[in-house]
C-alpha positions as CSV (number, residue, x, y, z in Angstrom):
1,M,79.4,-67.7,-79.9
2,A,82.8,-67.8,-80.8
3,R,83.8,-66.1,-83.6
4,T,85.1,-67.8,-87.1
5,A,88.7,-68.7,-86.9
6,G,90.4,-65.5,-89.6
7,S,87.2,-63.4,-89.6
8,H,87.2,-59.6,-87.9
9,S,84.3,-57.7,-87.3
10,G,86.0,-54.6,-89.8
11,I,86.6,-56.7,-92.5
12,T,83.8,-59.2,-92.2
13,G,81.0,-57.3,-91.7
14,P,81.5,-55.0,-94.8
15,R,81.9,-58.3,-96.7
16,V,78.8,-59.5,-95.5
17,R,77.0,-56.8,-96.8
18,E,79.0,-56.6,-100.2
19,A,78.0,-60.2,-101.0
20,A,74.5,-59.6,-99.9
21,L,74.2,-56.7,-102.1
22,R,75.7,-58.5,-105.1
23,L,73.6,-61.8,-104.6
24,F,70.6,-59.2,-104.4
25,A,71.3,-57.5,-107.1
26,Q,72.0,-60.7,-109.0
27,H,69.1,-63.4,-107.8
28,G,66.9,-61.3,-105.7
29,F,66.4,-60.9,-102.0
30,A,63.9,-63.6,-101.9
31,A,65.9,-66.5,-103.2
32,V,69.2,-65.6,-101.6
33,S,69.4,-67.4,-98.7
34,M,72.0,-66.8,-95.4
35,R,73.5,-69.6,-96.6
36,Q,74.3,-68.4,-99.9
37,I,75.8,-64.9,-98.6
38,A,78.1,-66.5,-95.8
39,K,79.7,-69.2,-98.3
40,E,80.1,-66.2,-100.4
41,V,82.3,-64.3,-98.2
42,G,83.9,-67.4,-97.0
43,V,82.6,-68.1,-93.5
44,Q,79.8,-70.6,-91.8
45,A,76.3,-69.5,-91.8
46,G,76.3,-69.7,-88.5
47,A,78.7,-66.9,-88.4
48,L,76.5,-64.5,-90.7
49,Y,74.1,-63.9,-87.4
50,N,77.6,-62.3,-85.5
51,Y,77.2,-59.0,-88.5
52,T,73.3,-59.4,-88.9
53,P,70.0,-60.3,-86.5
54,D,68.5,-61.6,-90.2
55,K,68.2,-61.2,-94.1
56,Q,65.9,-59.1,-93.5
57,S,67.8,-56.5,-91.6
58,L,70.5,-56.8,-94.1
59,L,68.5,-56.0,-96.8
60,F,67.2,-53.3,-94.9
61,D,70.9,-52.1,-94.0
62,L,71.9,-52.0,-97.4
63,L,69.0,-49.7,-98.9
64,K,69.1,-47.3,-95.7
65,G,73.0,-47.4,-96.0
66,H,72.4,-46.3,-99.9
67,M,70.3,-43.3,-99.0
68,D,71.9,-41.9,-96.5
69,D,75.0,-42.0,-98.6
70,L,72.9,-40.0,-101.3
71,L,71.8,-37.6,-98.5
72,T,75.2,-36.9,-97.0
73,A,76.5,-36.8,-100.5
74,R,73.8,-34.4,-101.7
75,Q,74.8,-32.1,-98.7
76,A,78.0,-32.1,-98.8
77,V,78.1,-30.6,-102.2
78,S,77.8,-26.6,-102.8
79,W,74.9,-25.9,-105.1
80,P,74.4,-23.0,-106.8
81,P,72.4,-19.9,-105.9
82,D,69.9,-19.9,-108.9
83,P,67.1,-22.4,-109.3
84,E,69.0,-23.5,-113.1
85,A,71.6,-23.9,-112.2
86,Q,70.7,-25.8,-108.9
87,L,68.7,-27.9,-111.3
88,E,71.6,-28.9,-113.8
89,H,73.8,-29.2,-110.9
90,F,71.0,-32.0,-109.5
91,T,70.9,-33.5,-113.0
92,R,74.5,-34.3,-112.9
93,F,74.9,-35.1,-109.3
94,H,72.0,-37.9,-109.4
95,I,73.8,-39.4,-112.5
96,A,76.7,-39.3,-111.0
97,F,76.5,-41.0,-107.7
98,H,74.0,-43.5,-109.4
99,L,76.1,-44.7,-112.1
100,E,79.1,-45.3,-109.2
101,R,76.4,-47.5,-107.2
102,P,74.7,-49.7,-110.1
103,E,74.2,-53.0,-107.5
104,A,72.5,-50.7,-104.5
105,V,70.4,-48.7,-107.2
106,F,69.0,-51.7,-107.9
107,I,67.9,-53.3,-105.1
108,S,66.7,-50.3,-103.9
109,Y,64.2,-49.7,-106.7
110,M,63.5,-53.6,-107.1
111,E,63.5,-54.8,-103.4
112,L,61.5,-52.3,-101.6
113,R,58.7,-54.7,-101.6
114,N,60.7,-57.3,-99.9
115,L,60.6,-55.0,-96.2
116,T,58.4,-55.2,-93.9
117,P,56.1,-52.3,-93.5
118,D,57.8,-50.2,-90.7
119,N,61.4,-50.6,-92.4
120,F,59.5,-49.8,-95.7
121,A,58.6,-46.7,-93.8
122,V,61.7,-45.6,-92.6
123,I,63.2,-46.0,-96.3
124,E,60.0,-43.9,-98.0
125,D,61.2,-41.1,-95.6
126,L,64.8,-40.8,-96.9
127,R,63.6,-40.8,-100.3
128,R,60.9,-38.6,-99.9
129,R,63.3,-36.2,-98.1
130,Y,65.6,-36.6,-101.4
131,E,62.8,-36.0,-104.0
132,S,61.8,-32.5,-101.8
133,A,65.0,-31.4,-102.5
134,L,64.5,-31.5,-106.0
135,E,60.9,-30.2,-105.7
136,A,62.3,-27.3,-103.3
137,I,64.2,-26.8,-106.7
138,L,61.4,-26.5,-109.2
139,Q,59.2,-24.9,-106.4
140,T,61.6,-21.8,-106.3
141,G,62.2,-21.9,-110.3
142,R,58.1,-21.5,-110.8
143,D,57.7,-19.2,-108.3
144,T,60.3,-17.2,-110.3
145,G,59.0,-17.6,-113.3
146,V,62.4,-19.6,-114.2
147,F,60.5,-23.0,-115.0
148,Q,57.2,-23.7,-116.1
149,V,55.7,-26.5,-114.4
150,P,52.3,-27.4,-113.6
151,D,52.6,-29.9,-110.4
152,T,56.2,-29.5,-109.0
153,K,55.6,-33.3,-107.3
154,I,55.1,-35.2,-110.5
155,T,57.7,-33.5,-112.5
156,T,60.0,-34.2,-109.4
157,L,59.3,-37.9,-109.8
158,A,59.4,-37.6,-113.5
159,I,63.0,-36.3,-113.3
160,I,64.1,-39.1,-111.0
161,A,62.9,-41.6,-112.9
162,M,64.8,-40.2,-116.1
163,L,67.7,-39.9,-114.6
164,T,68.0,-42.7,-112.3
165,G,67.0,-44.6,-115.8
166,V,70.3,-44.0,-117.5
167,N,71.3,-47.1,-114.7
168,T,69.9,-49.5,-116.8
169,W,71.9,-48.8,-120.4
170,Y,74.6,-47.0,-119.8
171,R,78.0,-48.5,-119.7
172,S,81.3,-47.1,-119.2
173,G,83.7,-47.2,-122.0
174,G,80.4,-47.1,-124.3
175,R,79.8,-44.6,-127.2
176,L,79.3,-42.0,-124.9
177,S,81.3,-40.6,-121.9
178,Q,79.2,-40.0,-119.0
179,H,80.0,-36.4,-119.1
180,E,78.3,-36.5,-122.3
181,V,75.2,-38.3,-121.3
182,E,75.0,-35.6,-117.9
183,T,74.9,-32.5,-120.5
184,I,72.0,-34.4,-122.7
185,Y,70.0,-35.4,-119.9
186,W,70.6,-31.7,-118.6
187,D,69.3,-30.5,-121.9
188,M,65.9,-33.1,-121.5
189,V,65.5,-31.9,-118.4
190,R,65.8,-28.1,-119.5
191,K,63.5,-28.2,-122.1
192,A,60.9,-30.2,-119.2
193,V,60.4,-27.4,-116.8
194,T,60.4,-24.3,-119.2
């Protein structure tokens, strides 16, 4: 199949993903057609298949890309040695990373149900890897007497849910700066584990 005039895989491929991300976040995966994505990108619908086999693959690539970016960013950060400092660092890192990607965060939670079982399993495994990093911090803190948490897994899930919830209400330029929000949330997380 010939490439659409003016298209370039290094440019059009990312534009397809950006358009799909935006449309899935605005309208929901099920409501968006490949034709709508193509129109948004400015290519013919058939041209999309040069960049993705189907809509399911596109959704999976978006969710996997988000999780890969999250895990890579977490690995690139230098983490302090003690559990309390690690937990503060995790709190601030999670909020900062996710506030920069509101659409990716939204579809990462809202569109999981639309993944095939095999694709869901891959994303679930990546999410568990991220959750395990926080749970390890909590476990070390509990083992050393710094934290008092009866169940590290439940505490992990509760903290992540609370931190991710910032995306639903925070707006840049609002009453509180991002740093102030991070500080308030760190205080709530610290109180929840001590």
